VMD Tcl script that draws the C-alpha trace (Angstrom):
set ca {
  {269.16 179.04 -42.53}
  {266.31 179.04 -40.01}
  {263.16 177.00 -40.50}
  {261.21 180.24 -40.94}
  {263.52 181.36 -43.76}
  {263.21 177.94 -45.42}
  {259.43 178.18 -45.27}
  {259.53 181.66 -46.77}
  {261.72 180.54 -49.69}
  {259.57 177.47 -50.31}
  {256.32 179.44 -50.31}
  {257.78 182.10 -52.59}
  {258.71 179.39 -55.11}
  {255.27 177.84 -54.87}
  {253.50 181.17 -55.31}
  {255.59 182.23 -58.30}
  {255.08 178.90 -60.07}
  {251.32 179.04 -59.53}
  {251.26 182.64 -60.76}
  {253.22 181.62 -63.85}
  {250.72 178.88 -64.64}
  {247.78 181.25 -64.09}
  {249.17 184.02 -66.32}
  {250.34 181.56 -68.99}
  {246.89 179.98 -69.16}
  {245.15 183.35 -69.29}
  {247.42 184.31 -72.18}
  {246.73 180.99 -73.91}
  {242.99 181.68 -73.66}
  {243.45 185.13 -75.21}
  {245.57 183.80 -78.06}
  {243.08 181.00 -78.68}
  {240.32 183.61 -78.91}
  {242.42 185.49 -81.48}
  {242.82 182.21 -83.43}
  {246.57 182.22 -82.94}
  {246.20 178.79 -81.30}
  {244.14 176.05 -82.91}
  {242.99 172.54 -82.10}
  {242.26 171.38 -78.57}
  {243.25 173.52 -75.59}
  {242.52 172.43 -72.01}
  {243.33 175.06 -69.39}
  {244.59 174.37 -65.86}
  {243.22 177.49 -64.18}
  {242.09 176.60 -60.64}
  {244.17 173.43 -60.37}
  {247.60 175.08 -59.99}
  {248.17 173.85 -56.43}
  {248.02 170.22 -57.53}
  {250.91 170.17 -60.01}
  {253.01 172.75 -58.16}
  {252.64 171.13 -54.74}
  {253.39 167.65 -56.03}
  {256.37 168.49 -58.22}
  {258.01 170.74 -55.63}
  {258.27 167.61 -53.45}
  {260.21 165.69 -56.15}
  {263.80 165.37 -57.30}
  {263.55 165.56 -61.09}
  {267.14 164.34 -61.47}
  {265.83 160.87 -60.63}
  {262.02 161.18 -60.54}
  {259.65 161.19 -63.53}
  {256.31 162.83 -64.29}
  {253.53 161.85 -66.70}
  {250.14 163.48 -67.10}
  {247.11 163.62 -69.36}
  {246.03 166.29 -71.87}
  {245.55 169.16 -69.35}
  {249.32 169.44 -69.20}
  {250.36 173.10 -69.45}
  {250.49 173.61 -65.69}
  {252.33 170.36 -65.06}
  {254.97 171.24 -67.65}
  {255.57 174.66 -66.08}
  {255.74 173.11 -62.61}
  {258.45 170.76 -63.94}
  {260.51 173.79 -64.94}
  {259.84 173.92 -68.67}
  {260.35 177.41 -70.11}
  {257.31 179.39 -71.18}
  {258.62 180.43 -74.63}
  {258.91 176.95 -76.21}
  {255.62 176.01 -74.53}
  {253.79 178.94 -76.10}
  {255.49 178.22 -79.43}
  {254.19 174.65 -79.22}
  {250.65 175.97 -78.76}
  {251.21 178.07 -81.87}
  {252.43 175.00 -83.77}
  {255.85 176.53 -84.42}
  {259.08 174.61 -85.01}
  {260.65 176.19 -81.90}
  {258.01 174.50 -79.74}
  {258.97 171.88 -77.16}
  {257.63 169.15 -79.48}
  {258.66 170.94 -82.70}
  {255.13 172.20 -83.21}
  {253.84 168.69 -83.84}
  {252.21 167.96 -80.49}
  {250.28 171.09 -79.64}
  {248.45 171.67 -76.39}
  {248.12 168.04 -75.31}
  {251.67 166.82 -75.99}
  {254.20 168.92 -74.11}
  {257.35 166.88 -73.45}
  {260.84 167.39 -72.01}
  {263.16 164.42 -71.66}
  {265.84 166.47 -69.87}
  {263.42 167.45 -67.12}
  {261.97 163.92 -66.90}
  {258.55 165.15 -68.04}
  {257.18 162.40 -70.29}
  {254.03 164.20 -71.44}
  {251.18 165.29 -72.04}
  {249.07 162.37 -73.40}
  {245.88 162.86 -75.39}
  {244.00 159.58 -74.83}
  {242.14 159.25 -71.54}
  {243.98 156.79 -69.29}
  {246.44 155.65 -71.99}
  {249.48 157.02 -70.14}
  {248.69 155.14 -66.91}
  {250.33 151.88 -68.11}
  {253.24 153.94 -69.48}
  {253.88 155.27 -65.98}
  {253.96 151.69 -64.73}
  {256.57 150.89 -67.36}
  {258.72 153.86 -66.38}
  {258.45 152.76 -62.73}
  {259.56 149.25 -63.70}
  {262.65 150.78 -65.34}
  {263.36 152.91 -62.26}
  {263.14 149.84 -60.05}
  {265.29 147.73 -62.40}
  {268.06 150.33 -62.46}
  {267.80 150.92 -58.67}
  {267.96 154.69 -59.15}
  {265.92 155.45 -56.04}
  {263.45 157.49 -58.05}
  {259.67 157.57 -58.05}
  {257.22 158.09 -60.90}
  {254.28 160.47 -60.67}
  {251.23 159.84 -62.85}
  {248.49 162.48 -62.92}
  {245.07 161.77 -64.38}
  {241.55 163.10 -64.02}
  {238.49 161.64 -62.34}
  {237.18 160.63 -65.76}
  {240.10 158.21 -66.21}
  {239.65 156.37 -62.93}
  {236.99 154.15 -64.51}
  {239.24 153.12 -67.40}
  {240.34 149.50 -67.32}
  {243.94 150.62 -67.87}
  {243.95 152.24 -64.42}
  {242.70 149.15 -62.58}
  {244.92 146.73 -64.48}
  {248.03 148.83 -63.95}
  {247.35 149.55 -60.27}
  {246.96 145.82 -59.67}
  {250.21 145.07 -61.50}
  {252.07 147.88 -59.71}
  {250.96 146.41 -56.37}
  {252.06 142.89 -57.31}
  {255.44 144.05 -58.64}
  {255.99 146.73 -55.96}
  {256.59 149.49 -58.49}
  {257.54 152.98 -57.19}
  {254.71 154.85 -58.89}
  {252.39 157.37 -57.26}
  {249.07 157.55 -59.08}
  {247.39 160.92 -58.53}
  {243.76 161.51 -59.42}
  {243.13 165.23 -59.90}
  {239.43 165.15 -59.11}
  {238.17 168.44 -60.52}
  {234.60 167.10 -60.17}
  {233.77 166.96 -63.86}
  {234.79 164.37 -66.44}
  {234.22 166.64 -69.44}
  {230.74 167.90 -68.50}
  {229.55 165.14 -66.16}
  {229.62 165.44 -62.38}
  {231.79 162.56 -61.16}
  {229.13 161.57 -58.60}
  {226.73 160.63 -61.40}
  {229.09 158.00 -62.84}
  {231.01 156.75 -59.78}
  {229.51 154.12 -57.50}
  {232.32 154.98 -55.05}
  {232.93 158.71 -54.66}
  {235.70 158.40 -52.06}
  {238.39 157.52 -54.59}
  {241.04 156.58 -52.06}
  {238.93 153.48 -51.41}
  {239.69 152.40 -54.99}
  {243.43 152.35 -54.30}
  {242.92 150.61 -50.98}
  {241.01 147.89 -52.83}
  {244.28 146.84 -54.45}
  {246.24 146.89 -51.21}
  {247.91 150.17 -52.15}
  {248.56 152.92 -49.60}
  {245.98 155.57 -50.43}
  {245.07 159.04 -49.26}
  {243.35 162.28 -50.20}
  {244.23 165.94 -49.85}
  {242.77 169.38 -50.48}
  {244.04 170.02 -53.99}
  {243.41 173.76 -53.61}
  {245.95 174.04 -50.76}
  {249.47 173.87 -52.20}
  {251.13 173.47 -48.80}
  {248.92 170.51 -47.87}
  {249.66 168.88 -51.23}
  {253.41 169.46 -50.85}
  {253.50 168.07 -47.31}
  {251.49 164.95 -48.18}
  {253.49 164.11 -51.31}
  {256.77 164.68 -49.45}
  {255.68 162.15 -46.84}
  {254.37 159.60 -49.35}
  {257.41 159.71 -51.65}
  {259.77 159.35 -48.69}
  {258.05 156.06 -47.81}
  {258.18 154.99 -51.45}
  {261.92 155.59 -51.63}
  {262.53 153.69 -48.41}
  {260.51 150.74 -49.65}
  {259.66 150.40 -53.33}
  {255.86 150.31 -53.50}
  {253.05 152.11 -55.34}
  {250.67 154.61 -53.78}
  {247.46 156.39 -54.73}
  {246.41 159.95 -53.91}
  {243.20 161.82 -54.68}
  {243.58 165.60 -54.93}
  {240.21 167.31 -54.60}
  {240.43 170.32 -56.86}
  {238.36 172.37 -59.29}
  {238.81 173.87 -62.74}
  {237.44 177.37 -63.26}
  {237.21 177.12 -67.04}
  {235.37 174.61 -69.20}
  {236.72 171.20 -70.07}
  {238.30 172.77 -73.15}
  {238.11 176.15 -74.87}
  {234.99 174.98 -76.73}
  {233.12 174.20 -73.49}
  {230.98 177.01 -72.00}
  {230.53 175.01 -68.76}
  {226.75 175.40 -68.53}
  {226.41 172.15 -66.58}
  {227.35 173.91 -63.33}
  {225.82 176.87 -61.56}
  {227.30 180.32 -61.07}
  {226.93 179.80 -57.31}
  {229.06 176.65 -57.43}
  {231.77 178.36 -59.45}
  {231.82 181.36 -57.10}
  {232.07 179.01 -54.11}
  {235.21 177.38 -55.48}
  {236.72 180.70 -56.52}
  {236.68 181.61 -52.84}
  {239.19 178.74 -52.47}
  {241.49 180.03 -55.23}
  {244.89 178.35 -54.64}
  {246.89 181.44 -55.61}
  {244.89 183.72 -53.33}
  {244.93 181.25 -50.43}
  {248.73 181.00 -50.45}
  {249.18 184.73 -50.90}
  {247.00 185.50 -47.85}
  {248.79 182.87 -45.81}
  {252.15 184.39 -46.72}
  {250.95 187.91 -45.91}
  {249.73 186.71 -42.52}
  {253.15 185.17 -41.79}
  {255.02 188.26 -43.01}
  {256.54 186.41 -45.98}
  {255.22 188.84 -48.62}
  {253.46 192.19 -48.82}
  {251.29 193.77 -51.48}
  {254.16 195.54 -53.25}
  {256.26 192.39 -53.36}
  {253.32 190.44 -54.77}
  {252.72 193.07 -57.45}
  {256.40 192.95 -58.39}
  {256.33 189.15 -58.65}
  {253.17 189.28 -60.75}
  {254.69 191.92 -63.06}
  {257.78 189.74 -63.60}
  {255.60 186.75 -64.46}
  {253.43 188.76 -66.86}
  {256.56 190.11 -68.59}
  {257.86 186.57 -69.07}
  {254.55 185.46 -70.56}
  {254.50 188.43 -72.96}
  {258.04 187.51 -74.01}
  {256.82 183.97 -74.66}
  {254.01 185.27 -76.88}
  {256.48 187.41 -78.85}
  {258.79 184.41 -79.22}
  {255.94 182.28 -80.54}
  {254.75 184.99 -82.92}
  {258.22 185.41 -84.41}
  {259.11 181.72 -84.62}
  {259.06 179.88 -87.96}
  {256.40 177.48 -89.13}
  {257.59 173.85 -89.43}
  {258.96 172.99 -92.86}
  {257.14 170.52 -95.10}
  {259.95 168.01 -94.80}
  {259.35 167.84 -91.02}
  {256.21 165.84 -91.83}
  {258.50 162.89 -92.46}
  {260.82 163.40 -89.50}
  {260.43 161.75 -86.06}
  {258.25 159.05 -87.60}
  {258.76 155.38 -86.79}
  {258.46 153.40 -90.00}
  {258.19 149.63 -90.03}
  {259.17 147.95 -93.33}
}
mol new
graphics top color blue
foreach p $ca { graphics top sphere $p radius 0.5 }
foreach p [lrange $ca 0 end-1] q [lrange $ca 1 end] { graphics top cylinder $p $q radius 0.2 }
display resetview
């Protein structure tokens, strides 16, 4: 296979995964509006290039992924099927977490996706623990830990990054800087706005990338993880991205201007890759429409699956619970 053919196949995979995330999230928003989905729901629309670019560079037979509560896109990028994900949003027993976790707690042990965690920054030490296990067993894997710009000021991040540097743990901490911690511009609460300087402060190799460009993200993570496999050591990466929706479904996003939102929509990660592929002759309009139709059909199948799935039984309240005497 020529390099050109390899690039075409790679970019087709990236585009289809980002499209799947986009259509899944749009469907989740509709179902939330119809009150089919309750509780918290944090959409990933606009940030697709981050999860897809990073995870495409991994080997999930030996690598692991953890993220925070905005986890739908990350789960799909890891290869989780849309039907059990939608069923989890519906709170059905056929959901990936048996309907008990909901939007913030997607999980798939088989695919090495360890959540979906609801408390800001609480999963960062967990990623360090998984990396310690990977190093102990000499599996050659790396651990990816996504978190938002709001978590970078949590003590758990600084304590764990320091420990990971001392112990040479193979964990890549990735800050998805979508500019707003809930409704606050990160520049208002960060004395240092170049976040890669934070990682460098602990002697950790650090970098930043355009989180709206899936190819740039993929290339950078491929390079970083190769170094990490050759020599067990942590790393830090800031992905500069943007979310098009509010912090959650209950957030109208009035803290930002229409002009700002329109500016970032001109950098839409799905559109950017599509145009790049069209320019290189990797896809045409009809092929894109066909791909989009296939994705939409899969999402509609997922909605039907969730609608028809059973509610959890009452006895399930007492299952999967750790009880200390």
